[in-house]
C-alpha positions as CSV (number, residue, x, y, z in Angstrom):
1,M,10.2,-45.7,4.9
2,A,8.5,-42.6,3.4
3,K,4.8,-42.3,3.5
4,Y,2.9,-41.0,0.4
5,K,-0.5,-39.3,0.0
6,V,-2.4,-40.3,-3.1
7,N,-5.3,-38.1,-4.4
8,I,-7.8,-38.4,-7.2
9,D,-9.7,-35.4,-8.5
10,K,-13.2,-36.9,-9.2
11,D,-14.2,-33.7,-11.1
12,T,-11.6,-34.2,-13.8
13,C,-11.5,-38.0,-13.8
14,I,-13.0,-39.3,-17.1
15,G,-13.3,-42.9,-16.0
16,C,-10.9,-44.3,-18.6
17,G,-9.6,-47.0,-16.3
18,V,-5.9,-46.6,-17.1
19,C,-5.0,-46.3,-13.4
20,A,-6.9,-49.5,-12.6
21,S,-5.3,-51.4,-15.5
22,I,-1.8,-50.3,-14.6
23,C,-2.1,-50.6,-10.8
24,P,-5.1,-52.9,-10.0
25,E,-4.0,-53.6,-6.4
26,N,-4.4,-49.9,-5.7
27,W,-7.2,-48.6,-8.0
28,F,-10.7,-49.7,-9.1
29,M,-13.6,-48.0,-10.9
30,D,-16.5,-47.2,-8.7
31,E,-20.2,-47.5,-9.6
32,D,-20.2,-44.0,-11.1
33,G,-17.4,-45.0,-13.4
34,K,-14.7,-42.9,-11.6
35,A,-11.4,-44.1,-10.3
36,M,-11.2,-44.9,-6.6
37,Y,-8.0,-45.4,-4.6
38,L,-8.1,-48.7,-2.8
39,S,-4.9,-49.3,-0.8
40,V,-3.5,-47.3,2.1
41,D,-0.3,-49.3,2.0
42,S,0.7,-49.2,-1.6
43,D,3.5,-49.5,-4.1
44,V,4.5,-45.9,-4.7
45,D,6.1,-46.8,-8.0
46,C,2.9,-48.4,-9.3
47,N,1.0,-45.3,-8.3
48,K,3.5,-43.0,-10.0
49,D,3.0,-45.0,-13.2
50,A,-0.8,-44.4,-12.8
51,V,0.0,-40.6,-12.4
52,E,2.2,-40.5,-15.5
53,N,-0.4,-42.3,-17.6
54,C,-3.6,-40.6,-16.4
55,P,-4.7,-38.6,-19.5
56,T,-6.4,-35.9,-17.4
57,G,-3.8,-35.5,-14.7
58,S,-6.4,-36.4,-12.1
59,I,-4.1,-38.4,-9.9
60,T,-1.4,-36.9,-7.7
61,V,1.1,-38.7,-5.4
62,E,3.2,-36.7,-2.9
63,E,5.3,-37.5,0.0
64,A,3.4,-37.0,3.3
65,G,5.2,-35.1,6.0
């Protein structure tokens, strides 16, 4: 099974909450109102949906070597 690396750019995140609403098992909003990645073992498809719907492109998912 492939492993994936998920990243969030806190500088460009606007705290809209789209990722947390699409994929709540993997994302939540921290006390600063920015997205935080929660799960190490996650559903890559759910995270890819978060990537596609992030209005600022702050989330990336890539296969880890």
